[in-house]
VOPAGU-2260 file (C-alpha; in pm, 1 decimal, decimal comma):
REM VOPAGU-2260
SITE   aa  ch    i         X         Y         Z
SITE  TRP   A    0   11418,1    1469,8    1655,9
SITE  GLN   A    1   11450,3    1793,1    1463,2
SITE  GLU   A    2   11829,8    1778,9    1481,0
SITE  TRP   A    3   11835,4    1411,0    1381,9
SITE  ILE   A    4   11609,8    1474,2    1081,3
SITE  GLU   A    5   11823,1    1765,7     964,5
SITE  ALA   A    6   12144,1    1563,9    1008,6
SITE  ASN   A    7   12002,5    1258,9     826,9
SITE  LEU   A    8   11801,6    1412,0     542,6
SITE  PRO   A    9   11896,2    1149,6     279,6
SITE  THR   A   10   11763,0     871,3     502,7
SITE  VAL   A   11   11453,8    1068,1     602,7
SITE  GLU   A   12   11381,0    1164,2     239,4
SITE  ARG   A   13   11357,0     795,7     144,5
SITE  TYR   A   14   11064,5     742,4     381,3
SITE  TYR   A   15   10916,6    1093,5     402,8
SITE  PRO   A   16   10980,9    1282,2      77,0
SITE  GLY   A   17   10972,3    1657,6     113,8
SITE  ILE   A   18   11032,7    1670,6     488,1
SITE  ARG   A   19   11292,6    1929,0     586,2
SITE  SER   A   20   11248,6    2081,3     928,5
SITE  PRO   A   21   10930,4    1967,4    1099,4
SITE  GLU   A   22   10762,0    2165,3    1371,6
SITE  ALA   A   23   10764,4    1992,3    1709,5
SITE  TRP   A   24   10459,2    1993,8    1934,8
SITE  VAL   A   25   10472,8    1996,1    2311,6
SITE  ILE   A   26   10133,9    1910,5    2463,6
SITE  ILE   A   27   10094,4    2058,5    2811,4
SITE  GLY   A   28    9749,0    1953,5    2930,8
SITE  ARG   A   29    9408,3    2120,7    2925,4
SITE  ASP   A   30    9361,9    2493,6    2870,7
SITE  SER   A   31    9071,4    2539,2    3112,8
SITE  GLY   A   32    9312,5    2600,2    3400,6
SITE  LEU   A   33    9514,1    2869,0    3223,1
SITE  ALA   A   34    9469,6    3225,6    3344,0
SITE  ASN   A   35    9469,0    3508,9    3088,9
SITE  PRO   A   36    9832,9    3607,6    3156,2
SITE  GLU   A   37    9937,5    3244,9    3101,3
SITE  ARG   A   38    9739,0    3230,3    2775,4
SITE  ARG   A   39    9909,4    3548,5    2652,4
SITE  ARG   A   40   10252,7    3417,1    2753,1
SITE  LEU   A   41   10186,3    3089,3    2570,1
SITE  ALA   A   42   10064,8    3275,0    2260,0
SITE  ARG   A   43   10377,5    3495,7    2262,6
SITE  ARG   A   44   10606,5    3194,4    2305,9
SITE  ASN   A   45   10441,4    3023,5    2008,2
SITE  VAL   A   46   10488,4    3335,3    1793,3
SITE  ASN   A   47   10855,0    3354,3    1891,6
SITE  MET   A   48   10913,8    2984,7    1816,7
SITE  ARG   A   49   10698,2    2969,4    1502,2
SITE  GLY   A   50   10802,3    2687,1    1275,7
SITE  ARG   A   51   11023,0    2513,5    1530,6
SITE  VAL   A   52   10824,5    2426,6    1841,7
SITE  ALA   A   53   10456,8    2481,3    1920,4
SITE  VAL   A   54   10328,0    2446,0    2274,7
SITE  LYS   A   55    9967,2    2328,5    2260,8
SITE  THR   A   56    9705,6    2206,8    2502,4
SITE  TYR   A   57    9497,7    1895,2    2449,4
SITE  ASP   A   58    9207,2    2131,7    2384,9
SITE  ASP   A   59    9406,5    2305,0    2108,1
SITE  VAL   A   60    9477,7    1971,0    1942,7
SITE  LEU   A   61    9109,9    1872,4    1962,3
SITE  ARG   A   62    8994,6    2208,6    1817,3
SITE  ASP   A   63    9251,3    2184,7    1537,3
SITE  ALA   A   64    9144,8    1828,0    1453,7
SITE  LYS   A   65    8775,1    1920,5    1445,8
SITE  ALA   A   66    8846,4    2221,5    1222,4
SITE  TYR   A   67    9053,5    2003,1     988,0
SITE  VAL   A   68    8779,4    1739,5     962,5
SITE  HIS   A   69    8517,2    2010,3     902,4
SITE  ALA   A   70    8729,1    2174,1     629,0
SITE  LEU   A   71    8794,8    1838,1     468,6
SITE  ALA   A   72    8423,2    1753,4     468,9
SITE  ARG   A   73    8342,6    2090,9     308,5
SITE  ALA   A   74    8611,9    2041,2      45,4
SITE  LEU   A   75    8469,6    1701,4     -40,5
SITE  GLY   A   76    8118,9    1842,7     -64,8
SITE  GLY   A   77    7993,5    1686,5     255,5
SITE  GLY   A   78    7921,2    1987,3     466,5
């Protein structure tokens, strides 16, 4: 999808103004089964691929969503 978006920017811009090179997410499962070396390897891979591809677990996505909702509530004066 990243290549297609970059190759078809005029079309993409009509529907999604401002989009240029979106980060892709690969969701790999839960993080409870990851050993410390695997966590470090995943963290290093995400640093190396920053801005292009992020490998996340379902738990990462849930934590990120909760943090976003909490920040949004605080910004709107609700918490």
